N, C-alpha and C positions, 0 to 999 in steps of 0.2 A: 472082591477086586473091583476097582473102578471101571466104568464102561465109557464108551464114547471118546471124545477128544482127550479127556483127562488121562485115559489109559493108552493113548497113542504114543508111539515112539518114533523117533526120526533119525535119519542118517544124514550126515553133512558131507558134501564133496569138497575136500580140502584143496589148498593151493598146490599140494604135492601130488595131485591127481589120485588120491586115495580116499575111500569113504571112511567116516568116523561115526560111531554110534554103537548101540542105540542110545538116543538122548531124549530125556523127557521134555515136555513143553516149558516148564519153568526155567530149565537150563538154557533152552534156546532164547527165551526172553532176556535172560541175563547177558547172553552173548550178543544179542542185538543192541542192548544198552551199551555194552563195551565196544560196539562196532566191529566185533569179530565176525559177525554175520551181517551182510548188507543185502539189499533187495535182489542183487544179481547172483547171490550164492545159491547153488543147487542143493535142494533139500528133498529127501525121500520120505514120504509119509506112508506109514503102514496102512493107515485107514484108507487113504486115497489110492494106495498101491501104485504110485507113480512118482517120478522125479519132477519137481517143479522149482522154479526160481522162488526164493524165499518171499519176495514181494507179491507172489501170486498165490501163496498158501493162505487160505481163508482165515485161519485162526492166528496168523502172524501179521496180517495187513495192518491192524490197528497199532502195532508196536513200532512201525516205521514212521508214524506221524504223517507229515505231508507227503504227497506223491512227488515223484521226480519231475512231473510236468505240471507246474503251477502257473506258468505264464508264457506268453509268446515273445516277450521282450526281455533283454538281459537285465539281471539284477545289478544294482550298483556294486562298486567295490566294497571291501570289508563285508563280504557276504555272510559272515557268521559261520564259516566252515570250521569244523572241528578237526584237530590233527589226525584223528583216526580216519576221517573221510579222505583227507589228502594222501594218507599213507597207502591208499588203494592204488595210487599211481606209482608204477614200478620205479621210475627214476627218483621219486621222492621218498622211497621207503627207508632210506638210511638217515634222513634228516631227523633231528630231535623235535619233540613236541613244541618247544618254544620257537624253533625255526619255522616249523610248519604254520604255527599260529601267525607269525609275522608275514610269511609268504602269502597267506590268505588275503591279507589287506591289499595285495597288488593284483588280485585275480578278479575276474568277472564270471558269473555263471551265465551260461547261454544254452537254453533248451532248443532242440532242433527236432521238428516233427518228422515222422516217417516220410520218405521220398523227397524231403526238402534238400535242395542243393545249398551247401554251406558256402562254397565258392567254386568258380569255374576256372579251368585252365586258362592261363594268360592274365587273370586278375592280378591287380597289385596286391602285394602281401605285406602285412604289418603285424601279424600275430601268430602265435602257436596255440595249440589246443590240447587239453588233457581230457580223456574220456572217463567220466565218472560212472555212466551207465549207458546201456544201449549198444549200438553197433553202427559203424559207418564204413563206406568203401571209397577208395581212390580209384578213378578210372580214366581212360582216354577213349575218345570216340574217333574212329577212322572209317570213313565211308559208311557212316551210320551204324557201325558195329562197335559194341562196347568191349573193351579189354580191361579186366579188373587187375589193378596193379598191387593192391594191398587191402586188407580188411583191418579195421581198428575196433577193438572191443574194450570193455572196462579195464582200466589200468594202463592203456596205451596212450601215446601222444603222437602228434603229427604237426606238420607245418613249421617245424623248428628252424628250418633254414631261413625263414622269413625274418627271424630276429638278427640274422648275421649279414645277409646280402640284400634284403628287401627286393629281391628279384621277382618276376612274375610267377604265379602259381604254375607248377609243372603238370597238374592234373586236376580234374574235377573231384570234389569230395561231396558225397551226399549220404543221407541217413537211411540205413536199411530198416531201422525201427525207430520209434521215439527215443531220443537220446538226450542226455544231459552232459554238457561240456563245461570245462573251465577254460577261460581265455586269458592268455598273458600277451598283452600288446607290446610292441616295441617301445612305446612311450613308458609303459609301466616297468619294463625291464631296465630302461635307462634310469628311471627314478629309483628302482631297487638298487641298482649298482651304485648310484650316487649316495643314497641314504643309508644303505645297509650292505656295504661291500663284503662283510664277513658272512652274510647269508648268500649274496649273489655268487660268491666264489664256489662253494660246494654245489650249488645248483647248476652252474655253468659246467663244472667238471663232470657232473653226472650226465648232463646233456651231451657233452663232447665224447664221453665213453660210449654212449649209445650210438652216436653218429659213427664213430670209428668201427664199432661192431657191425653196423649195417653196411658200411663201405667194404669191410673185409668179406662179409657174406656175399655181397654183390660181385666182388672180384672173383671169389671162388666159383660162383655160379657162371660167370662169363668165361672163366678158364675151362670149366667142364664143357660148356657149349662149344668153345673153340676146339677142344680136344675131340669132341664128338664129330664136329664138322671136318676136322683134319682126317680122322679115321675113316669117315665115309668117303672122302676124296681119294684116299689111298686105295680103297677097295675098287674104285672105278677103273 
């Protein structure tokens, strides 16, 4: 029987919140090539006896090629993004490979180092962002005290209202860890709508569905708060 890494077996934590395996190393490498496993995927190594992100597993690092943090400045448009990479973003998951390849031409990659503020509350807004890797948080500061409004992980997006109303940012957003974002500016969306309306339509529909779901969730939360407040008032 083989020893060392070659005999190691791995388990993968799937999108359905279930572990899969055991899986040998060659299979993992194939899945990385197919982009079924990304640096943020959780992998359990029997040899290490712990769960790690795939990009942190020593024997897998070389298969991811360049690291997610290559530069401090945004890359130009047409960033060479593969459809499988864009499909990590939840609202883009239903688009076809050809559509994703076209959409990539309108996006910019933007690395954000840990603790860096991407934008501040009140800033002018002209872009939305997709989280490819890492984690960021939206916050407000009142009297020097931070209130966290939301956390954005790989697959999430934020800042989408900027594409529709160009209003000031409603919160600060900063990186909890080194993160890689994709940026879609208002100018790029206008260009996309003008040049490829057949692609812009399903993208905007997916964005609208997510916005509607967020509004409904907020309404339910406010209703529960109002009911709790009313109940506490009746008890007095």
